[in-house]
C-alpha positions, 0 to 999 in steps of 0.5 A: 670813246674807249678811254683808258686813263687820259688816253682817248683812242677810237679802238682798243683792238685792231688788226692789220691784214694784207699781202706780204710786203705791204708794211703791216709790221712797220705800220702796225708798230707806228699805229701801236705807238700812236694809240698807246697799245701793245704791238703783236706780230703773229708771225713772230708769235708763231716763231716763238711758240714753235721755236723755228723760223717761218721758212723752217716751219714750211720746209720741215712741217709743211704749209698745213702745219703752219696754217694750223699754228696760225689759226691757234695764234688768231684765237689767242690774239683775239682774246687780247685787249689793248693790242694792235695785231699784225697778221701774216699775209695768208692769215686773213684769206682763211675763212675761219680766221677772217670770221674770228678776226672781224667778230673781234674788231676792225681789220685794216687791210694794207694794199701795195702794187706788186712791184712795191711788194717785190722791191720790199721782199726780194731779199727775204727768204719768204717760202712763197717767193722761192720761185724763178719769177717772184714778181709773177708769183706775187701778181698771181697770189695777189689776184687770188687773195684780193676777194678775201682782203676786200672783206676787211673793215678799212682799206689803206694804200701803202705805196711810197708812203712813210709808215708814220703817215699811213698810221696817222691815216688809219687813226683818223679812219678808225675814229670815223669808223668808231663814231659811225658805229656809235651813231648806228647803236644810238639809232638802233636804241631809239628804234627799239625804244619807239617799238616798245612805246 
């Protein structure tokens, strides 16, 4: 569908959203390798632009400043082509970001259980988990964010699965999504032609 040279791929741009610790960076990297696209991690991009780590930005500038940086980065990455974009855990829950991203292309949401997320993040210095009961905090945040994540284009579970297997499933599902979109366009064209007859 979207060919570039000899490479056939279902899309030339896709974003990965979901809660922290669901595997967006690892899966995103694998997906970019499979689709021969550039890999962009928005948290790393913010770190590069601001010159501070995410925990430093939260501690020194506050969450509001971080979210403003995030919104600017969303505008930048949606102008890219030939990219797999891994989003920070909170990026997709903000309506303006969500709208911008979904208008640009498919957003694949990765899901994992609170226990899996805790196991994957317990040794990190993530600002939102600096609390006495991080697992309870994860459960609360996941529940609060679920309705926003549900608005993604495709949904894939990452519990107990290697990144390569998850990326492979995403590629297959993106082909189905792209073909369904092409069929819909064709049907609309036929409908438009009949209307003008």
